[in-house]
N, C-alpha and C positions, 0 to 999 in steps of 0.2 A: 259202303258196308251195310249189311242187314241190321236195321235198328233192333230187331228182336235179339239177335246174337249179342249186340253191345249191351243190352240190358241184362242179359243172362250173365255176361262176364262180370258186370258190376255187382250183381247179386252174389256171385261166387266169391269175389274179393271181400265183400262185406261180411260174408259168412266166415271167411278165413280170419278176418280181424277179430270178430267176436270169439272165435275158437281160441285165438292166441290170448286174448284178454281173460277168457275163462280159465285157461291153463295157468296163467300167471296168478290169477286170483286164488285158484286152488292151492298152488305152491305156497303162496303167502299165508293162506289159512292154515295149512299143515305145519309150516314153520312156526307160526304163532302159537298153535296148540302145543307143539313140541317144547317151545321155550317156556310156556306156562307150566307144563308138566315138569320140566327140569328144575324150574325155580321153586315150585311149591311141593314137589314130591321128593327132591333130592335131600338127604339128611344134611343139616347144617354142620359146618366145620366147627371143631372145638375152639373155644376162645383161647387166645394166646395167654399162656400162664406166666405169672410173675414169680421169679425165684426168690425164696426166702430161706434162711438157714433152717435145716430140718433138725428137729429134736426128737430122738427116738421115744416112742410112747412107753416102751418098757425096756429094761436093760437085759442084756444077755445073761442067762442063768448060769452059764459056764465060765464067765469072766473071772479071772483071778487078778487081784490088784496088789501092788507092792506095799508092804507095811511101812516102807521108808518114804516113798514119794507119792503113793496113791495112784500111780499110773498102772495101766493094764500090762500084764506080763505075758509075753508070747509063750513062755515055758513055765507052767505052774510050779515046777520043781525049784525055781529060783526064789520062791517066796521066803525060804529060810536059808538062802545063801549066806555065807559068812560076811560079817560087816567089819569095817576098819574105821577107827576114829583117829584122824591124823592131825597133829598140831602143826599149823602152817603159819609162818610169819607174814607180816604185811608192812614191814618197815620200808623206808626209802633207802636203806643201806644194803641193797642187793637182793632183797627178798622178792621184789617185783621184776617182771611178771611171774606169778606163780605158774606151775605146770599141773594140768589135769584138774584144777579146782572147778572148772565148769562141769565136770562129770560127777561131782559129789551130789548126793541126794538132799542132804540137810547140812547147813553150815551155821555154826554159832560164831558170832563176832563180838569181841569185847576188848577192852583195853588190857594189855599185858603189863606194861610199865611206861611211865613217862609220857602218857597220852598216846602211845603207839598201840594200834589194835593188832589182834592176832585172831586166827580162825581155828576152831575145832571142826574139821570137815569130815562128815560121815559118808563113807562109800559102802555100797553093798555089791559084791561080785564086781570089783573095779575092773575097768577095761582101758585104762590109759597107759600108754607106753612109758610115760614118765610122770611121777607124782612128787610134789614137794614145792619148795624146800620144807624141811622138817626141823622144828625147834622145840623148846622146852614146854613142860606141862605145868598148868596151874590147877589148884583145887577146884575152882568153879567150872573149868572146862571138864574135869573128870566127873563132876556131879551132873553136868549136862550129858556127857557121853554115856553114863552108866545104863540108862534104860534101853540103849540100842544093842546091848550084849555084844560089844565089839572088841576087837583087838586094839588096845591103846598103843598108838604109834607116836613116839616122841624121842627127843634127845635130851635126857635128863629132865630137871624141873625143880620147882620149889620143894623145900624139904617136906612140908605137910602133904603135898600131892604125891611125892614119891613114897612116903611112908604108907599112905592110904592104898596105893597100887600094890605094894608088896604084901600088905596085911589083908587086903580085901579079896584075894583070889581072882584078880583080873588077869586077862590075857595080856601080857605085857611085852611089847617089843620096843626097847629103848635102843639107842645108838648101837648098831651092830653091823659090821661090814660083810657079814654073810648075806644080809638081807637089805642093806643100804649101801650107798656109794657116794663119794665126793665128786661133784662136777669140777671141770677144769676151766670153766669160763671165769676169767679173773675179776670181772665186774661184780660177781656174786659175793665177793669177800667171804665172810663166815656163814653166809646163807647159801651154802652149796651142798647140803646133805639131801640126797634124793633116794627114791625107791621106784620100783616098777610094780605093775599088777602081778607079774609073774613071781617076783620075789616075795610079795606079800602072801600070795597063795601058797608059795613054797613054805613059808614060815608056819602057816596054819596046818599044812599037810604034815610037816615034820613033827608037830605037837598034837596032832589028832583033833584039831578044831575044824569040824566039817560043817557047822551050821551056826546060825544066830537066831535066837528068838527075840525079834525086835518088838519093842513096845513103841509103836509109832504115834504120830499125832492123829486125831480124828480127821478124816478126809472125806470130801465129796467124791462121788464117782465122776469120771469124765463127762457123762451125760448130764448129771446134776450141775456140774460146774459150767458147762456150755450154756445151759438154760439160764443160769444166773448171770453169766457174762452178757448174753443177748439182752436180757431185761435191763441190765445196767447201762448198756451202750446205746440202745435205740433212743433217738432224740424225742420221738413222739410215738406212743403206742398206736398202732394202726387201727383206725375206726372205719369200717367199710361202709357205714351209712352216710358218710359225708366226705368231701375232699379233704385230704391232709393239708394243713396250712403250711407245712414245711416238708422238705425232702426226707422221708423216713428212712432212706437208705444210708444216710450219714451216720457214722459211728462216732459218738462223742463220749469220752470217759467222764464219769461223775467227778473223779479225782485223777488228774493226769500226771501229777508229780508229787514227790515227797523228798524231804531232806532231814537227815538225822545228824545232830551235832553231839559229839562225845565230849564237848567242852574244851577240846584241844585245838590242834592245828587244822588248817584247811586240807592238808594232805591226808587226813584220816576221817574227817567229817564226810558223809556220803550223800549223794543225790540219786534219785531214781526218776526216770521218765517213762511213762507207760506207752507202749506201742500196741495199738488196738489190733493191728493185723496179726501179730504173733501172739498176742495176749501175754506179753512178758514185760519186765521192767528193766530198762537199760540202766546199768549201774555206772556211776562216775563218782568223782570226788569234788568237794567244794572248790578245790583249786582249779577246776575246769577240765581235768584229765579224765578220760574214760578209764574204767577199771578193765584193763586187758590182761588176759592170761593166755598161756600156751595150751592150745588144743592139740593133743598128741594122738597119733594114729593107734588104732586098736590092734596092735601086734607086738610081738616080743622083739624089740630092737637091741636089747642088751643095755649096758650101762652108758647112756648117752647124755650129753648136754641137751636140755630142751631147746636151746637156741639153734641147735644143728638139725633137729628132726621134727620140730613142731611148728605150728602156725598160730599167729595171734588171733584172738577173738575176744569180743567184749562180753563180760559177765551179764547175763540176762535171766534172772530167776523168774519163776512164775508167781511166787508168793514172797512178800517182803513184810517182816514183822519188826516193830520197835517195842521191845520189852523194857519198861522202866524199872531199874534196879537200884537198890541201896548200895552205894559204892563209896569207899574211902581208902586212904593210904594204908598199906599193911604196916606192921610193926617196924619194918626196916626203912620205912619212909620212902620207899622206891617202888616196890611192887604194889599191886592193887588187891584189895579185899572186897569181893563182890558177894552179896547175899543171893545165892542161887536157889535156896530152899525157902519158900515163903510165898508171897504174892505181891502184886503191884499192877499198875496200869499197863495196858497194851494197846497198840494200834496195828491192825492187820490190813495190809493192802493186797487186794487180789481182784481179778476180773474188772479192773477199772474203777474200783470203789474202795472205801476204807470203812472198817468197823472198829469202834473203840470199845474196849471192855477191860477185863481183868485176866492176868495170868496167874496160875497157881501150881505150885509143885510141893507135894506133901512130904516127900522123903527123897533120899538119894536114888532109890530104886524106881520111884514113880516118875512117869512121864509128865511133862508140862501139859496142863489143860488151859484152853483159852475160852473164857466165859463171856457171854454177852451181858448187857446191863441188868438183865433179870436173873443172872446166875446160871443160865443154861449153856452147856458146852456147844460151841459152834464149830463147823467143819472147815478145813482148809481146802483150797483147790489143789488138784494134783500137780506135781512137778517140783522142780528144785525150789527149796525154801531157804531163805536166809533170815536168821533170827539175830537181830542186833540188840545187845544188852546196853541200852542207853542209860548213862548214869543219871541219878536224880538231880544232878546239877547241869545236865545236858538239856536238849530240847528236840522236839519233833514238830515239823511244819509241813503243811500241805495245802 
């Protein structure tokens, strides 16, 4: 073979190798430049956000709140809907479980006689298919009921209370089988007088009672209450300048339980356990039983036994109040005499905390005010509120 041709072939192969290396180098260079531009010129992704409960910076200007519960109303016309104050027993002689009590906006609890408690339950625009049982009226219940401008619903009562109703111009619905009925469930014994939302509304319609001017308790808005709740429940206020020493997502109530002793039996002394998720207080009795009531559908079912048409649910108010009252036996040495107009100590449990202060009611027509230690009226959280009149010989523990 010609040596010159062999040398030319080797030169050609060498040139081809250098061309390949050059092309590979250029590709690598272009890729590197592209990667550099992508990394340094592409906008960075947003950092992953941590979710925290949101508190509105300002409240809706068109919101209308219930004067009874402080909750927002879907229909502003309901703010003056008629109210009903229903005397509801709590004995172990067939009164339990009550029907519809979970739908009352405000409930007063006090001893009626012999250490047995009874409720004055205030409903506005009631929506329970069955409500009751219904029992007799006491003077102190009437004095608590009056500021709510309600129809007084009862089955007789103490002489002084009945005289006050008759002479005081109250809307009065006592035992009346046009608007009430007797249940047939035999375990109820004499605690078998019921009514329905439809019958109550019919009574008001028949007498032209079309509204109620309710004097309610001072209330926080839902937004104010939610902010207070979060502040009460966070274990550690978040400090973004340093790592948190504990898990700030844990919710821990400052005061997680309460018990009220009326001085009598464990069947009537009550306990409350705070549930942070629902922001409600699960109600039970010192005996260990949950306070269950019948939750009845919002429809006209006719005159039914609650046992036949309703389902059991545990009472779980949003606000629990222990109002210390002067209490003694009445002149008959059987019924109770409670001072409802005046003042005394009060414990208000809401949003996972408790505030101790003073209650004050200046007259029958005036609503109760709850005052802090400096004498300023403080607001209740929205939602169902149970006010227990704990005798001065009883106790409150938490």
